[in-house]
N, C-alpha and C positions, 0 to 999 in steps of 0.2 A: 545515554547508552550509545556507544559507538562501535563500529565494526572493524576498525583498523584500516579503513581506507586511507590512502595517502593524504587526502585533504584533512583528515582528522588527526593525523600524526604530525602535521606541519608545526614548525616552531611558533608560528602566529596563533594557530589554534590552541596549542598547549599554553601559551602565555595568556590568551584570552580566558581560558578555564581557570588559571591561577588567579588572575585579576578579579574574576567574577565569583571566586570561591565556589567553583563548580566541581563536584566530585564526579569523576569519570568512572562509570561502571564497565568493567570488562565485558566484551561481547564477542563471541567467536565469529570469525569471518564466515560468510556464506551459511549462517545459521538459518534454519527454517523460519519462514514468515507465515504464521498461522492466521493472520488477519484476513478475514474474508472480504473486507471492503475493496481489496484490490480487484477481485472478480467483478464487483459492482461497478468500479471505475472503468474497467475494461468494457463491460457491457454498455455503459453510458457512451464511451468513445465510439463503439461500433454503431450505436444508434445515431449519434451525431454525424458520423461519416456516411451513413446510408441516406441522409437527407438529400432531396433532389438538388439543392444548391448548397455549396459550402459557405459557411460564415466568412465574411470578408473583413471583419474588424472585431475588436474586442466586444463591442456591444452586441453585435449579431451572434457571436459565439456564446455570450452570456444568456441571451434569449434562447438559443438553440439548446444549450445545456439544461436550462430550466424546463423547457418544453419536453425534452426527451427524458429527463428525470421522472417526470409524471407518467411517462409511457413504460417505465420499467415494470415488468410483471411482478406483482407481490409474491407470487409462487416462487419466482427466482430468488427474491430476497429471503423468503422463508427457508428455501433450500440451503442458502448460505448459512443462515443461523443454525439450522438443524444439522449442518455438517460439522459444527464445532466439536462435539464429542468424538467424532471420527478423526478429526485433525489432531486433537490432543492424544488420542490413543495411538495414532500413527507415530507421533513424536516420541511418545513413551516407548513404543516398541523399537524405534530407531535409536533409542538412548541419546536423544538430542541431535542425531545426525540428520542427513537429508531425508525428506519425505516427498511424496508426489504433490504435496501442497506447496 
């Protein structure tokens, strides 16, 4: 599924899809993304950035991400899961258009 971004419309991308027998499913540009994991990733980024010292290399970043992932409040994760019916309802009401999500 692609959103029509210029990189997806390039001749190289089109040829790759043909060579690899990949069927492209049309996807409207700027369609709503209901995936709640983006909020979790944002929270993880906030926690890593709040650390007293910034990771200086890939290994330190990996350690920091693992540690902070353990610190994410399960109530926050559950609230994301619980928000799915509201997200879907908002999309339905917007008839596929933009939502606050």
